[in-house]
C-alpha positions as CSV (number, residue, x, y, z in Angstrom):
1,M,-16.6,-17.2,26.3
2,E,-17.6,-13.5,27.0
3,R,-16.1,-11.1,24.4
4,D,-13.2,-8.2,26.5
5,R,-15.2,-5.5,26.4
6,S,-12.1,-3.3,27.8
7,P,-10.4,-0.3,25.3
8,L,-7.4,-2.8,25.6
9,G,-9.0,-6.0,24.5
10,C,-11.3,-4.3,21.6
11,A,-8.4,-3.2,19.9
12,L,-7.0,-6.8,20.5
13,G,-9.8,-7.9,18.6
14,I,-9.4,-5.3,15.7
15,L,-5.4,-6.1,15.5
16,S,-6.5,-9.6,15.6
17,R,-8.1,-9.3,12.1
18,R,-5.7,-6.9,10.2
19,D,-2.7,-5.0,11.3
20,Q,-3.8,-1.2,12.0
21,S,-1.8,1.9,11.8
22,E,-2.2,4.0,15.2
23,A,-5.1,6.6,13.7
24,E,-6.6,3.5,12.0
25,L,-6.9,1.9,15.1
26,A,-7.9,5.4,17.1
27,R,-10.6,5.9,14.7
28,K,-12.2,2.5,15.0
29,L,-12.0,2.3,18.8
30,R,-13.8,6.0,18.9
31,R,-16.5,4.5,16.7
32,R,-17.4,2.1,19.2
33,G,-17.7,5.3,21.8
34,I,-14.4,4.7,23.6
35,G,-13.0,7.7,25.1
36,E,-9.7,9.7,24.1
37,V,-7.6,8.8,27.2
38,E,-8.7,5.2,27.0
39,I,-7.7,4.9,23.5
40,D,-4.3,6.8,24.1
41,A,-3.4,4.2,26.9
42,A,-4.4,1.2,24.8
43,I,-2.0,2.7,21.7
44,V,0.9,2.8,24.4
45,R,0.3,-0.3,25.9
46,L,-0.1,-1.5,22.7
47,R,3.2,-0.1,21.3
48,E,5.0,-1.5,24.3
49,L,3.9,-4.8,23.2
50,G,5.1,-4.5,19.9
51,Y,1.6,-5.2,18.6
52,L,1.2,-1.4,17.2
53,D,4.1,-0.2,15.4
54,D,3.9,2.2,12.4
55,R,6.9,2.0,10.9
56,R,6.9,-1.6,10.6
57,L,3.5,-1.5,8.9
58,A,4.3,1.5,6.6
59,G,7.3,-1.0,5.2
60,R,5.2,-3.9,5.0
61,V,2.2,-2.3,2.9
62,A,5.1,-0.4,0.7
63,E,6.8,-3.7,0.0
64,T,3.9,-5.9,-0.7
65,A,2.4,-3.4,-2.6
66,L,5.7,-3.1,-4.5
67,A,6.3,-6.6,-5.3
68,D,3.1,-7.5,-6.8
69,G,2.8,-4.6,-8.8
70,R,-0.8,-2.8,-6.7
71,M,0.6,0.6,-6.9
72,V,3.7,2.7,-7.0
73,G,4.9,5.9,-6.1
74,Q,2.6,8.7,-5.4
75,R,-0.4,5.9,-5.6
76,L,1.3,4.4,-2.6
77,R,2.2,7.3,-0.8
78,A,-1.5,8.4,-1.2
79,E,-2.4,4.6,0.5
80,L,-0.3,4.8,3.5
81,R,-1.4,8.7,3.9
82,R,-5.4,7.1,4.0
83,R,-4.0,4.1,6.5
84,G,-2.9,7.1,9.0
85,I,1.0,6.7,8.4
86,P,2.6,10.0,9.4
87,P,4.4,11.1,6.2
88,T,7.9,11.0,7.9
89,L,7.7,7.2,8.8
90,A,5.7,6.8,4.7
91,D,8.9,8.9,3.0
92,E,11.2,6.5,5.2
93,A,8.9,3.1,3.7
94,L,9.0,4.2,0.7
95,T,12.9,4.9,0.5
96,R,13.9,1.6,2.4
97,S,11.3,-0.8,-0.2
98,A,12.6,1.1,-2.9
99,E,16.2,0.5,-2.8
100,G,17.0,-2.5,-5.9
101,Y,13.0,-1.6,-7.3
102,D,13.1,-1.7,-11.3
103,E,10.0,0.2,-11.8
104,R,10.5,-0.8,-15.7
105,L,11.1,-4.0,-14.9
106,T,8.2,-4.3,-12.9
107,V,5.9,-3.0,-15.8
108,A,7.3,-5.3,-18.3
109,E,6.3,-7.9,-16.2
110,L,2.9,-7.0,-15.8
111,L,2.3,-6.5,-19.0
112,G,3.3,-9.6,-19.5
113,R,1.3,-11.5,-17.1
114,K,-1.9,-9.1,-17.2
115,F,-2.1,-8.4,-20.7
116,P,-0.5,-11.2,-22.3
117,S,-2.1,-11.0,-25.6
118,F,-1.8,-7.3,-26.1
119,D,1.0,-6.4,-28.8
120,P,1.8,-2.8,-28.9
121,A,2.8,-2.4,-32.2
122,S,-0.8,-3.3,-33.9
123,A,-3.0,-2.4,-30.9
124,E,-5.4,0.5,-31.7
125,M,-4.5,3.6,-30.1
126,K,-7.7,2.8,-27.8
127,E,-6.6,-0.1,-26.7
128,Q,-2.7,1.4,-26.0
129,R,-4.6,4.3,-24.2
130,R,-6.2,1.9,-21.9
131,I,-3.2,0.1,-21.2
132,V,-1.6,3.1,-20.5
133,G,-4.0,4.1,-17.9
134,W,-4.1,1.0,-15.8
135,F,-0.5,1.4,-15.2
136,Q,-1.0,5.2,-14.3
137,R,-3.7,4.7,-11.8
138,R,-1.4,2.3,-10.2
139,G,1.3,5.0,-9.9
140,F,3.8,4.1,-12.6
141,S,5.3,6.9,-14.5
142,L,5.1,7.5,-17.8
143,A,8.1,6.6,-18.8
144,A,8.7,3.4,-17.4
145,I,5.3,2.4,-19.3
146,L,6.1,3.8,-22.5
147,E,9.6,1.9,-22.5
148,A,8.0,-1.2,-21.6
149,L,5.5,-0.7,-24.6
150,R,8.6,0.2,-26.6
151,V,10.8,-2.8,-25.7
152,S,7.5,-5.0,-26.3
153,A,6.7,-3.8,-29.5
154,D,10.5,-4.6,-30.6
155,Q,10.0,-7.8,-29.5
C-alpha cells in the first residue's frame, strides 16, 4: 500500500495517531517540507470535515487533566498554550471544565491514592514539603493542598 504524500493525506496520517491543535498540525506539516499555502488548505478542509477542532481538543484535554488530577489551574493553561490552543479557547475550556470541579476533593482523593501511607500528623517536614511540591507542580493551589493535609491529619 502506497502512502499518501499529499498535504491532506499527510495531515490525516498525523491526526490518526493523536488529536492535534491547528498549530501543532501546521508545525508538523512544516517540518515535513509542506508549504504554507498547502498547509492552510489542508487545515481548512480538515476543519470542514470535523477532524480538526481546537475548541473540542481544548475541552477534552482540560476535562481529562482535571478528572485524573494530572494538572489544574495555571499548569493546565500552560499545557493548552504549549499545544497551540488560542488563549480565548483555553480560557473557555478551563471555565467549562471547572464547573462542578472541587479542587480540595481532588487533592484529598489524590493524597489517599498516590500517598496511602503518608500521615501529615507524623510526617517529617521534608516529607511534607515533598508532598506539597508534588501537588504544586501539577498546579493545585496551596490553600487546597494545606486543607487536604489538615483534614487528613485530623482523621
